[in-house]
N, C-alpha and C positions, 0 to 999 in steps of 0.2 A: 153425244159428245165423245170424241175419241181422245183418251188420255195421252196416247202417243203423239197425236198432233199438237196438243198443248205443250208437252215436254219439248218437242222439236221447235215450236215457236219460241219458247223461252230460251232455249239454248242458242238458237240462231240470233235472237236479240242480244244475248250476252256476248256472243262471239264475233258478231259483225262490227262492233264498235259504233253503233248508231249513237248519235248524240241527242240528248235532251236539252232544251233551251231553258236557261235560268237568267232572267234579266239582271244586269250588273247592279243597278240601283237597289233592287230587292236583296241581292247578296250582301251589299254593304250594310243595309239596314239590319239584316239578320245578324251579321258579325257584331255590329254595334250593340244591339239589344242583348245578345248573348254575352258579350263582354261585360256589360253593366250588371247583368244577372250574376255572373261569376264574381265580379268585384265586390258586390254587396252580399254575397253568400246566399242568393236566392236560387238554389240549384233546381228545385222542383219547377219554379217558374221558367228557368232556362230550358228545361226539358220540354215543358209545354210549348214554349216558343219554337223550339227546334221541330217538334212534332207538327205544329201548325204550318210552319214554312214548308217542310218536306211534303206534307199532304197537299198543300196548295200547289207547290211546284210540280209534284208528280202526278196529281190526279186532275187538277183544274186547268192549269196552264197547258199541260201536255196531254190532255184528254184525247185530242184528235190523233195524236201519235199512237196512243195505246189502242184506241178503237180501230185504227188502221192496221196495227200490228196483230191484234187479236180478233180481226173481223170474222174469221171463220169460226171462232170459238168464243162464246160469251163466258165460258168458264174462267178464263184468265181474269176478266174484269170483275166477276163475282168474287173470286178468291181475293183479289186485291182489295175490294171493298170490305169483305168480311174480316180480313186481317187488320185493316184500318179501324174498323169498329171495335175489334177485340183490343187493339192497342189503346183506343180511347177509354174503354172500360177499365183496363188494367191501370192506365194512368190516373183516372179519376179515383180509383180505390187507393192507389199509392199517394196521390196528392192530398187526400183528406185523412190518410192514416197518420198515426203518431210517429214522430221521429224516434229513433233508437238511441238517443244520446243520454 
């Protein structure tokens, strides 16, 4: 694995303005669910919903895009998956932790 190639791939992805697809109906559902979470003071649940939608949109719906983009290097997909797992672990610890109120 060449780290320079991975960095070039990521920078070209960010600079070229490629678009990821997010279905409009799912976006409306996301906004509604998060709005209700904020209205009822369920902030941790709102963060869980946000994380779930972002992970679904980024990795499941647009998986072909990322596989095509990082086809020469599986390091990008591995890093993406590891960061996602780390976020899940951090969120679970925070979700079940005590509030500081």
